[in-house]
C-alpha positions as CSV (number, residue, x, y, z in Angstrom):
1,M,131.0,163.0,143.6
2,D,130.9,160.8,140.5
3,N,129.2,162.5,137.6
4,S,128.8,159.2,135.7
5,S,126.1,158.1,138.2
6,K,123.9,161.1,137.5
7,I,120.8,160.3,135.4
8,E,120.2,162.7,132.6
9,P,116.8,163.3,130.8
10,I,116.4,162.5,127.1
11,S,113.4,162.1,124.8
12,A,112.0,158.8,123.8
13,Y,113.2,159.0,120.3
14,H,117.0,159.2,121.2
15,K,118.6,156.0,119.9
16,D,122.2,157.2,120.4
17,C,124.1,158.7,123.3
18,P,124.2,162.5,122.9
19,H,127.7,162.6,124.5
20,C,129.6,160.0,122.5
21,G,127.2,158.8,119.7
22,S,127.2,155.1,120.7
23,P,123.9,153.2,120.7
24,L,121.9,153.3,123.9
25,F,120.7,150.1,125.6
26,A,117.5,149.7,127.7
27,V,118.1,149.0,131.4
28,S,116.2,146.0,132.7
29,Y,115.3,145.3,136.3
30,S,114.7,141.8,137.4
31,N,113.0,142.6,140.8
32,D,109.5,144.2,140.6
33,D,109.8,145.4,144.2
34,D,112.7,147.7,143.2
35,K,110.4,149.5,140.7
36,N,108.1,150.6,143.5
37,S,110.8,151.9,145.8
38,G,110.3,155.5,144.5
39,A,113.9,156.0,143.6
40,E,114.7,157.5,140.2
41,R,116.0,154.8,137.9
42,P,117.6,155.0,134.5
43,D,115.7,153.8,131.4
44,K,118.7,153.6,129.1
45,E,122.4,153.6,129.4
46,C,125.4,154.0,127.1
47,H,127.8,151.0,127.4
48,C,130.6,153.1,125.9
49,C,130.8,156.2,128.2
50,G,128.6,154.9,131.0
51,K,126.1,157.7,131.0
52,K,122.6,156.9,132.3
53,F,119.4,158.4,131.0
54,I,115.7,158.7,132.0
55,I,113.1,159.1,129.3
56,L,111.1,162.3,129.6
57,F,108.4,162.7,127.0
58,G,108.5,166.5,127.2
59,C,112.1,166.8,126.1
């Protein structure tokens, strides 16, 4: 199984990747129907190491 596709939780104030230190970029979705599918989707991703993150406000 590919670990790079796993979505990790981070807090909203993280600006840099906790793994490699590169800036995180917001993930945008062009199709509104995909947001309502119920699947967990990343909010940010690192373009350097490919890690994906979901923002959890309790972190």
